[in-house]
C-alpha positions as CSV (number, residue, x, y, z in Angstrom):
1,M,0.0,0.0,0.0
2,P,1.4,3.5,-0.9
3,K,2.3,6.0,1.8
4,K,-0.2,8.6,2.6
5,V,1.4,12.0,1.8
6,S,0.3,15.0,3.9
7,Q,-1.0,18.0,2.0
8,E,1.0,21.2,1.8
9,P,0.0,23.9,4.2
10,Y,-2.5,26.5,2.9
11,K,-0.8,29.5,1.4
12,P,-3.0,32.6,0.8
13,R,-3.0,34.0,-2.7
14,R,-0.9,37.1,-3.2
15,E,-2.3,40.1,-5.0
16,Y,-0.2,42.6,-6.8
17,R,-1.7,46.0,-7.6
18,Y,-0.5,48.9,-9.8
19,T,-2.0,52.1,-10.9
20,V,-1.7,54.4,-13.9
21,K,0.7,56.5,-11.8
22,D,2.9,53.5,-11.3
23,I,3.0,52.8,-15.0
24,A,3.7,56.5,-15.7
25,D,6.6,56.5,-13.2
26,L,8.2,53.4,-14.8
27,A,7.7,54.8,-18.3
28,G,9.1,58.2,-17.4
29,M,5.8,59.9,-18.5
30,T,3.1,61.9,-17.0
31,T,-0.2,60.2,-16.0
32,N,-1.9,62.3,-18.6
33,A,0.4,60.9,-21.3
34,V,-0.4,57.3,-20.2
35,N,-4.1,58.1,-20.3
36,V,-3.7,59.4,-23.9
37,A,-1.9,56.2,-24.8
38,K,-4.8,54.3,-23.2
39,A,-7.3,56.2,-25.2
40,R,-5.4,55.5,-28.4
41,G,-5.3,51.8,-27.6
42,K,-1.6,51.5,-27.1
43,I,-2.0,50.2,-23.5
44,D,-4.6,48.4,-21.5
45,P,-3.8,49.0,-17.8
46,G,-6.0,46.0,-16.8
47,D,-3.9,43.6,-18.9
48,L,-0.4,42.9,-17.5
49,K,0.9,41.6,-20.8
50,S,-0.2,44.9,-22.4
51,V,1.5,46.9,-19.7
52,V,4.8,45.0,-20.0
53,S,4.9,45.3,-23.8
54,F,4.1,49.0,-23.5
55,L,7.0,49.6,-21.0
56,T,9.4,47.5,-23.1
57,R,8.5,49.4,-26.2
58,I,9.1,52.8,-24.4
59,I,12.5,51.6,-23.1
60,I,13.6,50.3,-26.5
61,E,12.6,53.6,-28.2
62,R,14.6,55.6,-25.7
63,R,17.6,53.4,-26.1
64,L,17.4,53.6,-29.9
65,G,17.2,57.4,-29.5
66,G,20.5,57.4,-27.7
67,D,19.2,58.0,-24.2
68,L,20.4,54.8,-22.6
69,F,19.8,55.8,-19.0
70,A,16.9,58.2,-19.3
71,P,15.7,59.2,-15.8
72,T,12.0,59.3,-15.1
73,E,10.2,62.7,-14.9
74,A,10.1,62.7,-11.1
75,I,13.9,62.3,-10.9
76,K,14.4,65.0,-13.6
77,R,12.3,67.4,-11.5
78,S,14.2,66.7,-8.3
79,V,17.6,67.1,-10.0
80,Q,16.5,70.4,-11.5
81,K,15.4,71.6,-8.1
82,E,18.8,70.7,-6.5
83,K,20.7,72.5,-9.3
84,R,18.6,75.6,-8.8
85,G,19.4,75.8,-5.1
86,A,23.0,75.0,-5.5
87,Q,24.0,78.0,-7.6
88,V,27.0,79.8,-6.1
89,S,27.5,83.5,-6.6
90,G,31.0,85.1,-6.8
91,K,30.1,87.4,-3.9
92,K,31.6,86.9,-0.4
93,G,29.3,87.1,2.6
94,K,29.7,89.8,5.2
95,R,31.4,87.5,7.6
96,A,33.9,86.3,5.1
97,A,34.7,89.9,4.1
98,T,35.4,91.0,7.7
99,R,37.7,88.0,8.4
100,E,40.2,88.9,5.7
């Protein structure tokens, strides 16, 4: 008689969720641009295969355009903000002028 094998313990199903904002961040686009692509039929956010092919297409187009490491829009904005605040003028402060 064969051995009785115990059943594996119950594992709950995992759910993964993403939004249009998540897709836009990964594609380096605005949410409005993703909504326009959705309206034109280029992406169906409810279909994971469609989302993956859309993101792959965007990445390939960027690399063929010569922008190999294109940062996303959010990163571009934060870098631009840092650059604006880091400008150094050639003037000396009052304390530096009195110390000399």
